[in-house]
Structures are given as C-alpha cells and as structure tokens.
Residue frames as a rotation matrix with the C-alpha (Angstrom) as fourth column:
MET 1
0.410 -0.199 0.890 -32.63
-0.099 -0.980 -0.174 -2.08
0.907 -0.017 -0.421 -36.12
LYS 2
0.892 0.031 0.451 -32.36
-0.445 -0.118 0.888 -3.12
0.081 -0.993 -0.091 -32.42
ARG 3
0.678 -0.727 0.107 -29.46
0.679 0.676 0.287 -5.50
-0.281 -0.122 0.952 -33.12
LEU 4
0.277 -0.624 0.731 -27.66
0.678 -0.412 -0.609 -2.75
0.681 0.664 0.309 -34.98
LEU 5
0.535 0.032 0.844 -28.13
-0.396 -0.873 0.284 -0.33
0.746 -0.486 -0.454 -32.15
THR 6
0.969 -0.208 0.133 -26.65
0.001 0.542 0.840 -3.07
-0.247 -0.814 0.526 -29.82
ILE 7
0.452 -0.816 0.360 -23.62
0.890 0.385 -0.244 -3.27
0.061 0.430 0.901 -32.00
ILE 8
0.308 -0.300 0.903 -23.12
0.292 -0.873 -0.390 0.45
0.906 0.383 -0.181 -32.20
VAL 9
0.775 0.163 0.611 -23.39
-0.477 -0.483 0.734 0.96
0.415 -0.860 -0.296 -28.46
GLY 10
0.840 -0.527 0.130 -21.04
0.355 0.714 0.604 -1.91
-0.411 -0.461 0.787 -27.82
PHE 11
0.263 -0.760 0.594 -18.60
0.862 -0.092 -0.499 -0.47
0.434 0.643 0.631 -30.27
LEU 12
0.389 -0.062 0.919 -18.78
-0.113 -0.993 -0.019 2.98
0.914 -0.096 -0.394 -28.65
HIS 13
0.976 -0.039 0.212 -18.34
-0.194 0.275 0.942 1.29
-0.095 -0.961 0.261 -25.20
ASP 14
0.636 -0.736 0.231 -15.25
0.643 0.671 0.370 -0.48
-0.428 -0.087 0.900 -26.21
LEU 15
0.276 -0.561 0.780 -13.75
0.681 -0.458 -0.571 2.35
0.678 0.689 0.256 -28.31
ALA 16
0.582 0.040 0.812 -14.08
-0.381 -0.869 0.315 4.96
0.719 -0.493 -0.490 -25.50
ALA 17
0.947 -0.280 0.160 -12.40
0.004 0.506 0.862 2.45
-0.322 -0.816 0.480 -23.09
GLY 18
0.411 -0.825 0.389 -9.57
0.909 0.404 -0.103 2.09
-0.072 0.396 0.916 -25.43
CYS 19
0.296 -0.225 0.928 -9.29
0.253 -0.919 -0.303 5.88
0.921 0.325 -0.215 -25.99
TRP 20
0.901 0.014 0.434 -9.19
-0.396 -0.385 0.834 6.37
0.179 -0.923 -0.341 -22.15
ALA 21
0.768 -0.622 0.152 -6.41
0.428 0.676 0.600 3.90
-0.476 -0.396 0.785 -21.90
ALA 22
0.233 -0.620 0.749 -4.54
0.858 -0.232 -0.459 5.89
0.458 0.749 0.478 -24.64
THR 23
0.502 -0.046 0.864 -4.81
-0.190 -0.980 0.058 9.06
0.844 -0.193 -0.501 -22.63
VAL 24
0.937 -0.290 0.196 -3.44
-0.148 0.179 0.973 7.37
-0.317 -0.940 0.125 -19.47
LEU 25
0.447 -0.812 0.376 -0.45
0.836 0.528 0.147 6.14
-0.318 0.248 0.915 -21.50
SER 26
0.332 -0.222 0.917 -0.07
0.607 -0.693 -0.388 9.67
0.722 0.686 -0.096 -23.10
ILE 27
0.817 -0.036 0.575 0.07
-0.414 -0.731 0.542 11.37
0.401 -0.681 -0.612 -19.73
TYR 28
0.796 -0.567 0.211 2.50
0.120 0.490 0.863 8.92
-0.593 -0.662 0.459 -18.46
TRP 29
0.349 -0.685 0.640 4.72
0.933 0.190 -0.306 9.41
0.088 0.704 0.705 -21.51
LEU 30
0.474 -0.070 0.878 4.57
0.149 -0.976 -0.158 13.17
0.868 0.206 -0.452 -21.25
GLU 31
0.939 -0.117 0.324 5.48
-0.344 -0.235 0.909 12.83
-0.030 -0.965 -0.260 -17.50
ARG 32
0.608 -0.771 0.188 8.55
0.661 0.623 0.418 10.84
-0.439 -0.130 0.889 -18.38
ILE 33
0.139 -0.381 0.914 9.67
0.771 -0.538 -0.341 13.49
0.622 0.752 0.219 -20.93
LEU 34
0.667 0.131 0.734 9.14
-0.153 -0.939 0.307 16.14
0.729 -0.317 -0.606 -18.28
LYS 35
0.931 -0.366 0.012 11.19
0.105 0.300 0.948 14.33
-0.350 -0.881 0.318 -15.70
ARG 36
0.253 -0.875 0.413 14.11
0.928 0.340 0.152 14.34
-0.273 0.345 0.898 -18.21
ASP 37
-0.743 -0.387 0.546 13.84
0.549 -0.819 0.166 17.88
0.384 0.423 0.821 -19.53
GLY 38
-0.144 0.669 -0.729 12.03
0.860 -0.280 -0.428 20.29
-0.490 -0.688 -0.535 -17.18
ALA 39
-0.846 -0.286 -0.449 12.37
0.066 -0.893 0.445 23.14
-0.528 0.347 0.775 -19.71
LEU 40
-0.852 0.524 -0.021 9.42
-0.006 0.032 0.999 21.92
0.524 0.851 -0.024 -21.47
LYS 41
-0.842 0.415 -0.346 7.16
0.449 0.182 -0.875 22.12
-0.300 -0.891 -0.340 -18.41
GLY 42
-0.510 0.648 -0.565 4.99
-0.285 -0.747 -0.600 24.80
-0.811 -0.145 0.567 -19.57
LEU 43
-0.431 0.332 -0.839 4.18
-0.887 0.014 0.461 23.26
0.165 0.943 0.289 -22.88
LEU 44
-0.682 0.062 -0.729 3.84
-0.061 0.988 0.141 19.61
0.729 0.141 -0.670 -21.77
GLN 45
-0.896 0.410 -0.170 1.94
0.254 0.158 -0.954 20.18
-0.364 -0.898 -0.245 -18.58
GLY 46
-0.359 0.773 -0.523 -0.73
-0.736 -0.579 -0.351 21.96
-0.574 0.259 0.777 -20.56
LEU 47
-0.271 0.296 -0.916 -0.92
-0.733 0.553 0.396 18.97
0.624 0.779 0.067 -22.98
GLN 48
-0.932 0.033 -0.361 -1.13
0.246 0.788 -0.564 16.52
0.266 -0.614 -0.743 -19.85
LYS 49
-0.694 0.701 -0.165 -4.03
-0.180 -0.390 -0.903 18.62
-0.697 -0.597 0.397 -18.65
GLU 50
-0.218 0.573 -0.790 -5.80
-0.967 -0.234 0.097 18.31
-0.129 0.785 0.606 -22.08
PHE 51
-0.513 -0.015 -0.858 -5.33
-0.295 0.942 0.159 14.54
0.806 0.334 -0.488 -22.23
PHE 52
-0.976 0.198 -0.096 -6.84
0.163 0.361 -0.918 14.34
-0.147 -0.912 -0.384 -18.73
TYR 53
-0.406 0.883 -0.237 -9.95
-0.521 -0.437 -0.733 16.06
-0.751 -0.174 0.637 -19.70
ILE 54
-0.200 0.314 -0.928 -10.19
-0.866 0.387 0.317 14.08
0.459 0.867 0.194 -22.87
GLY 55
-0.896 -0.205 -0.395 -9.82
-0.046 0.925 -0.376 11.04
0.442 -0.319 -0.838 -20.65
LEU 56
-0.804 0.594 -0.013 -12.69
-0.055 -0.095 -0.994 12.13
-0.592 -0.799 0.109 -18.56
VAL 57
-0.130 0.677 -0.724 -14.82
-0.942 -0.313 -0.124 12.62
-0.311 0.666 0.678 -21.59
CYS 58
-0.483 -0.202 -0.852 -13.91
-0.589 0.795 0.146 9.01
0.648 0.572 -0.503 -22.54
VAL 59
-0.977 0.097 -0.192 -14.96
0.209 0.645 -0.735 7.66
0.052 -0.758 -0.650 -19.21
ALA 60
-0.433 0.872 -0.228 -18.27
-0.454 -0.429 -0.781 9.48
-0.779 -0.234 0.582 -19.53
VAL 61
-0.031 0.436 -0.899 -18.88
-0.977 0.176 0.119 7.86
0.210 0.883 0.421 -22.83
VAL 62
-0.742 -0.313 -0.592 -17.84
-0.201 0.947 -0.249 4.50
0.639 -0.066 -0.766 -21.51
LEU 63
-0.915 0.403 0.002 -20.33
0.075 0.176 -0.981 4.88
-0.396 -0.898 -0.192 -18.65
LEU 64
-0.163 0.898 -0.408 -23.22
-0.714 -0.393 -0.580 6.15
-0.681 0.197 0.705 -20.79
ALA 65
-0.191 0.079 -0.978 -22.63
-0.834 0.512 0.205 3.55
0.517 0.855 -0.032 -23.49
GLY 66
-0.944 -0.228 -0.239 -22.38
-0.085 0.866 -0.493 0.87
0.319 -0.445 -0.837 -20.73
VAL 67
-0.563 0.821 0.094 -25.87
-0.260 -0.068 -0.963 1.90
-0.784 -0.567 0.251 -19.40
GLY 68
0.205 0.620 -0.758 -27.20
-0.952 -0.054 -0.301 1.71
-0.228 0.783 0.579 -23.01
ARG 69
-0.536 -0.522 -0.664 -25.41
-0.641 0.763 -0.082 -1.56
0.549 0.382 -0.743 -23.40
THR 70
-0.898 0.335 0.286 -27.15
-0.036 0.592 -0.805 -2.98
-0.439 -0.733 -0.520 -20.29
PHE 71
-0.149 0.976 -0.161 -30.56
-0.458 -0.212 -0.863 -2.11
-0.876 -0.055 0.479 -21.95
THR 72
0.131 0.157 -0.979 -29.87
-0.991 0.015 -0.130 -3.22
-0.006 0.987 0.158 -25.32
TYR 73
-0.898 -0.427 -0.110 -28.88
-0.420 0.904 -0.079 -6.68
0.133 -0.025 -0.991 -24.23
ALA 74
-0.398 0.819 0.414 -32.51
-0.157 0.383 -0.910 -7.22
-0.904 -0.427 -0.024 -23.27
TYR 75
0.425 0.594 -0.683 -33.27
-0.814 -0.079 -0.576 -7.15
-0.396 0.800 0.450 -27.04
VAL 76
-0.319 -0.616 -0.720 -30.79
-0.882 0.472 -0.013 -9.77
0.348 0.631 -0.694 -27.88
GLY 77
0.740 0.671 -0.035 -32.00
-0.591 0.675 0.441 -12.32
0.320 -0.306 0.897 -25.36
GLU 78
0.368 -0.626 0.688 -30.15
-0.402 0.560 0.725 -15.48
-0.838 -0.543 -0.045 -24.11
VAL 79
0.362 -0.397 -0.843 -27.56
-0.919 -0.002 -0.394 -16.33
0.154 0.918 -0.366 -26.74
TYR 80
-0.523 -0.754 -0.398 -25.70
-0.616 0.657 -0.435 -19.17
0.589 0.018 -0.808 -25.08
GLY 81
-0.132 0.505 -0.853 -28.49
0.371 0.823 0.430 -20.87
0.919 -0.260 -0.297 -23.09
ARG 82
0.734 0.553 0.393 -29.93
-0.094 -0.491 0.866 -20.13
0.672 -0.673 -0.309 -19.64
ASP 83
0.811 -0.469 -0.350 -27.10
0.548 0.399 0.735 -21.73
-0.205 -0.788 0.580 -17.54
ALA 84
-0.152 -0.891 0.428 -24.30
0.966 -0.225 -0.125 -20.10
0.207 0.395 0.895 -19.65
GLU 85
0.126 0.353 0.927 -26.09
0.314 -0.901 0.300 -16.79
0.941 0.254 -0.224 -19.53
ALA 86
0.952 0.302 -0.054 -26.19
0.118 -0.199 0.973 -16.90
0.283 -0.932 -0.225 -15.75
VAL 87
0.403 -0.890 -0.214 -22.47
0.775 0.208 0.597 -17.49
-0.487 -0.406 0.773 -15.47
ARG 88
-0.230 -0.485 0.844 -21.77
0.861 -0.506 -0.056 -14.87
0.454 0.713 0.533 -18.14
ARG 89
0.563 0.524 0.638 -23.87
0.157 -0.827 0.540 -12.25
0.811 -0.204 -0.548 -16.21
ARG 90
0.937 -0.234 -0.259 -22.08
0.270 0.015 0.963 -13.02
-0.222 -0.972 0.077 -12.96
SER 91
0.068 -0.965 0.254 -18.73
0.972 0.122 0.202 -12.86
-0.226 0.233 0.946 -14.76
LEU 92
-0.094 -0.060 0.994 -19.59
0.641 -0.768 0.015 -9.54
0.762 0.638 0.111 -16.23
VAL 93
0.901 0.365 0.235 -20.58
0.054 -0.631 0.774 -8.11
0.431 -0.684 -0.588 -12.93
ILE 94
0.600 -0.773 -0.205 -17.20
0.581 0.246 0.776 -9.29
-0.549 -0.585 0.597 -11.33
LYS 95
-0.091 -0.713 0.695 -15.30
0.994 -0.104 0.023 -7.87
0.056 0.694 0.718 -14.38
HIS 96
0.276 0.250 0.928 -17.01
0.327 -0.932 0.154 -4.43
0.904 0.261 -0.339 -14.23
ILE 97
0.976 0.019 -0.215 -16.28
0.214 -0.212 0.953 -4.29
-0.027 -0.977 -0.211 -10.48
VAL 98
0.301 -0.953 0.025 -12.66
0.745 0.251 0.618 -4.72
-0.595 -0.168 0.786 -11.20
LEU 99
-0.177 -0.258 0.950 -12.64
0.861 -0.508 0.022 -2.43
0.477 0.822 0.312 -14.20
PHE 100
0.762 0.512 0.396 -14.38
0.264 -0.805 0.532 0.31
0.591 -0.300 -0.749 -12.03
VAL 101
0.833 -0.482 -0.272 -11.63
0.250 -0.111 0.962 0.12
-0.494 -0.869 0.028 -9.47
LEU 102
-0.122 -0.864 0.488 -8.94
0.917 0.090 0.388 0.17
-0.379 0.495 0.782 -12.31
PHE 103
0.105 0.242 0.965 -10.56
0.677 -0.728 0.109 3.17
0.729 0.641 -0.240 -13.99
GLY 104
0.975 0.204 0.085 -10.82
0.097 -0.740 0.666 5.09
0.198 -0.641 -0.741 -10.59
ALA 105
0.475 -0.871 -0.128 -7.07
0.468 0.127 0.874 4.33
-0.745 -0.475 0.468 -9.94
GLY 106
-0.275 -0.577 0.769 -6.07
0.961 -0.150 0.231 5.36
-0.018 0.803 0.596 -13.52
ILE 107
0.486 0.404 0.775 -8.01
0.456 -0.874 0.170 8.64
0.746 0.271 -0.609 -13.27
TYR 108
0.965 -0.216 -0.149 -6.36
0.029 -0.479 0.878 9.42
-0.261 -0.851 -0.456 -9.89
TRP 109
0.063 -0.983 0.174 -2.95
0.666 0.171 0.726 8.52
-0.743 0.070 0.666 -11.26
GLN 110
-0.001 -0.063 0.998 -3.68
0.862 -0.505 -0.031 10.74
0.506 0.861 0.055 -14.42
TYR 111
0.828 0.464 0.316 -4.78
0.303 -0.843 0.444 13.61
0.472 -0.271 -0.839 -12.12
ARG 112
0.739 -0.621 -0.261 -1.55
0.288 -0.059 0.956 13.28
-0.609 -0.781 0.135 -9.97
MET 113
-0.159 -0.837 0.523 0.66
0.890 0.107 0.443 13.42
-0.427 0.536 0.728 -13.04
ALA 114
0.029 0.272 0.962 -1.30
0.859 -0.499 0.115 16.25
0.512 0.823 -0.249 -14.79
PHE 115
0.628 0.345 0.697 -1.92
-0.067 -0.869 0.491 18.60
0.775 -0.355 -0.523 -11.82
ASP 116
0.337 -0.583 -0.739 1.35
0.915 0.389 0.111 18.03
0.223 -0.713 0.664 -9.75
C-alpha cells in the first residue's frame, strides 16, 4: 500500500506541474490574441485571470505533493545503491532549486500578463 501511495503522490506532483505549465502557455496565448485584437479585452482578460488562479492551485498541489513525495521516498529506500542515491539526492536538490526559481518567474510573468 505504501508503494502505491508513493506512485499516486508522484503522479499528482508531476500532473500538477504539467497543468501549471499549461496555464502559463494559455495566459501567454491569450495575451498574444489581446495584442492583436483589443476588442476582446473584457472577455479574454477575465479568462487570463481564471487561468492565473488555476495555476496557483496547481502550484499548491505541486508543493503539497512534493512534501508528501519527500516522506514517501523513505518507504521505498535506496533503489540504486548508497553512492548512486547520494548523487541522486544532490541532483534532486539542485533541480528543485532551479525549478523553484522558474516557477517563481513563471508566476510573476503570469501575473504581469493577467493583471496588466
């Protein structure tokens, strides 16, 4: 049961990250349409705001599932051996620092487009 929980939490983490990326692209796409046709501003700007808030929910799910993922890996143990696991953990820390910066920049970019 613990391994199943690990898989489900990991899936939610990855799915929410992908959904957040889709909201970023959606807001960008709507912004491009707005620049071409300003007459749609009332309709599309509201839609941009909706995507922004959906994106924030996705980020919250990513963070919560990420915390859950951290704890569920304790159940799995060392899969690749002690040395490989140490490298993997260090790589994961670096990856998540980079992704944290990218998510922050993406949220800021979304906000600037949705609430200009």
